[in-house]
N, C-alpha and C positions, 0 to 999 in steps of 0.2 A: 767276942767272935760272933755271937748270936745277932748282935746289932748290925755287924758288918754284913752278915748273910741277908738280913732283912733289907739293908740298903742296896745290896746287889740285886735282890729280887725287884725292888722298887725301880731301880735304873733299867733293869731288863724289861719291865712292863712299859716304861716310858719309851724305850727304844722300839718295842713291838708296836705300840700305839702310833709312834711317828712313822714307822715303815708302812703300817696299814693305811694311814691317811695319805702317804705319798703314793702308795699303790692305787688307791681309789681315785686320786687326782688324775691319773693316766697321763702325767707329764713325762715325756721321754724325748730323745733327740729327734725322732721323726715328727712329733707334734710341734716341737720348737721350730724345726725347719719349715713346716707348713705355715706356721704363724708368721715367720719372717718373710716368706715368699708372698703371702696373701695379705700382708699388713695394709697396704695402700687400698686394695679392693675393699677390705672390711670397713675401713673408715671413710670410704667415699660412697660406695653403693649401699652399704649397710644402713647408713643414716637416712637413706631415701625411704625405707620401709619401717624403720624402728627409731625410737628415741636414742640419743647418745648414751644415756644411762643403760638402756637395754643392750645396746651393742657392746658397751664396755663389759658388762656382767657376763654376757654370753661368750665374749672373746677371752676374758681373763679369769673365768670361774675356775678353770683347771689350775691355772697358775696360783690363784688365791688359795686354793686348797693345798697346793704344794707348799706355799709359804706357811700355812698352818702347821704342816708337818715339821718344818724347820723350827718353828717356835717351840714345838714339843721337844725337839732335840736340844734347843737352847735351855729349856727347863732342866733337862737331864744334866747338861754340862754345868749349869749353875749349881745344881745340887752337889756335883763333884768338886766344884771350886770352893764351896764353903764347908764341905764335910770330907775330911780326910779318909781315904780308903786304902787299905793295906794291899797285900798280894792278890786279893780277889779282883783287883782292877784288871789284871792280865786275862782273866776269864771273861771279860766283857766282850771279847771277840766272838764268843759263842752266841749270845742273843743278837749280835749284829748280823751274823752270817746265816744263822739257822733260826727259823726255816725260811727267812726272807730271801736268801740267796736262791733257793729253789723257785720261789714265786717270781723273782726278777730274772730268772734263767741264767744267773751268774754272768750277766753281760759284762763287758769291759768297764762300762761306766759304773755299774753297781759295785764291781770289785774295787775300783779306785775309791768310790764313795765310802764303801765299808771300811777299807783300810784307813782312809782319811779320818773317818769318824772315830775309829779305834785309837789312832795316833793322837787325835784331839783329846780323847778321854785321858790318855796317859799324860798329855801335856798340860791339861787344865788343872790337874790336882796340885802339882808343885807350884804352878803359877798362882793358884788361889792361896796357898800357904805363904808364898812370898809377899803377895799384896796384903794379906792380913797382918803381917809383921811390919810392912813399910808404910802403909797408908795411915794417915791421921784424920783426915776430914772425909766425910761421906763414905766411911769405910764399908758399911754394909751394902751400899749401892755399888760402889766402885770395884769391890772385889769381884762380883759377878760380871759387871759390865766390862772391865778390863781383861779379866782372865778369859772369859768366853769369847770376847772379840778377837783376841789373839789366837785362840784355838780354832775359831771359825776361819781365820785367815789361812791356817794350815789346811783345814778341810777343803776350802774352796780352791786351793792350789791343786789338791788331788782331783777335784772335779774338773778343773781346767785340763789337767793332763789326760784324764780318762776320756773326756769329750773330744780332745784333740786326736787321740789315738783312734777313737771310734770313727770320727769323721774321715781320718786319713786312710783307714783300712777298709772302709765300706763306701764304695762309689754310689750306692743306691741313694744316699742322702743328697748327693749332687744332682742326681736325676730327678728326685722328688722336687728339689728346689727349682730346677730348670722347668719342669713340666707345670708346676704350680704357678711360676712366674708368667709363663706363656699364657696359661689359662686366665690368670687374673688380669693381665693387660688386655687380652682379647675381650673379656667381659666388659672392662671399662670402656674400651674403644667402641664396642658394639652398642653400649648404652648411650654413649655420646652421639653416635650416628643416628640411633633411633630417636633420640631427643631432638636432633637437628631436623630429621624428616618430619617429626610431629609439628615442629615450629613452622617449617616452610609449607606444610599442608594447610595451615590455618588460612582462612579466606583473605584476611588483611595482608598477611605477609606474602601470600602467593600473588595477589593482585599487584602489590608494590613491586615485587621482583619482575613479574611479567611486563609491567608498564615501563620499568627502567630499561629492560632488555630491548623492548620494542622501540623505545625512544632512541636508544643508542644506535640501533640498526637503521632506523629511518634517517638519522643524521648522515650516516654513511651513504645511504642510497641517494639522498638529495644532493650530496656532493658529487656523486658519480653521474647522476641523471638529473641535472638541474632544469631540463626543459619539459618535464612531465607535468600533466595537469593535476589539479588538486584531487580530482576524482580518481585518477590513477594512483596518486600517493595513498589515498584512502583505501583503495582496493589492496594495494601491497601491504599496507599496515594491517588490514584485516586478515590477510593470509598469514602474515608473520605471527600475529597474535594467536591464531588458531593452531598453527604449527607448534608454538611454544607451549600452549595449554595442553596439547596432545602429549608432548614429551613430558611435561610436568606431571600429568595424570598417570603416565606409565611408570613413573619412578617408584620403585619398591625397595623396602629395606633389605629384603633378601638378596636383591641384585647388588646393592651397595656392599653388602657383607660377604659377597661371593669370594670364597677362598681367603677370607680375612685371617683366619687362624693360621693358614699356611704362610701367608705373607709375613705376619707378625713373628711366627716361629722362625722363619729364615732370617728375618731381621735381627732377632734376639740372638740366635745362634751365631751369627756373624759379627755380633757386637764386640768390639775390642774391650769395652768396659766390662761386659759380662764375662768374657773369656778370662780376663785378668782376675775378676772376682772368683771365678771357679778354681783358678790356680791356687789362690790364697784361701779358698773356702774353709778348710779345716781350722786354720789359725783365726780367721775372722769370726767364724761361728763360735768357736770355743772361747775366744776373747770376749765376745759379746755376752755370753753366758756368765763369764767370770766378772765382768764389769757390773752386770745386773745384780749378781749376788753380793758383790762388794758394796754396791749402793745400799742394798737392803741391810747389810751388816752395819753400816754406819747410821742409818736413819731408823732402823727398826730392831734388829736382833741385839745389838749392843745395849741400847736403852732398856729393852724389855728384859734382858738378862740381869741387868742391875736391879730391876723391880723384883724379879724372881729371887735374887739373892737376899734382898731386904726381907721379903716374906719368909724365906727359909730361916734367916737369922732370928726373926721375931717369933714365928710360930713354933719352930722346933728348938728354939733356944740354943742354937749351936754356939760354940765358944768363938769369940773373936780372936783370941790369942792362940 
């Protein structure tokens, strides 16, 4: 009984550490929504001022920290998969919800996450026992890898349901996505226009454009007035050139960008594609989160859980049978 109490305390500490890292990461549905809406802007305008590595780290630092918290949860689940726990398993709900429920304001997503983690804890213990009896090869690795992977599948289903309900019951996420999308597209278009104006203001480009316009207009004038003298053609050409140069000189970025945000906003709000996306917003966003977690489960969480179970078997000399 004393050993089981120590194991319970150990798991509780791991859960507390995992929730602490998750809280520090500041990853929530609002930050995920902002990232989704500004993704194109980050990876287009961001690399203009910083290196790709700096953009990646600054953009995904919070997500990487959140992934670290899931790795800690994987270690706790690996421990439960290789070490049988008795009735104290049912009291694991206490370190899961207290005091972290208060810290996370008992949000809908946290409640589903907490219950999902608790169910995963109950599920991973018999799974671990079953795999210890059935597996013959790579048992120490596969017990943790297989058992934790299946328990994480259950946890991620709870996260999917929690995020879906949160997105469905709170329209502020849609508004955040819409406003951020408008802002991102406006910034990208403004940057392109500024770049275009910078290019056409260069002497070579400006002279080339002016000469081409003058040449085209003079061709039309010579067709309409074929009886003019060369001196008259030259005077007309000079006047046309001065007029174009005056107009080119008065071209300003601020004038080009006049009401740009309003135009883009109306265009986006009236977009059939965006309106359809907003209708399916809860399911698309929650499904995206679930797919991302499932990807991590296959490439990271499952293998690292197998490594954790091997370490636990060897270091703590848990019984394989």
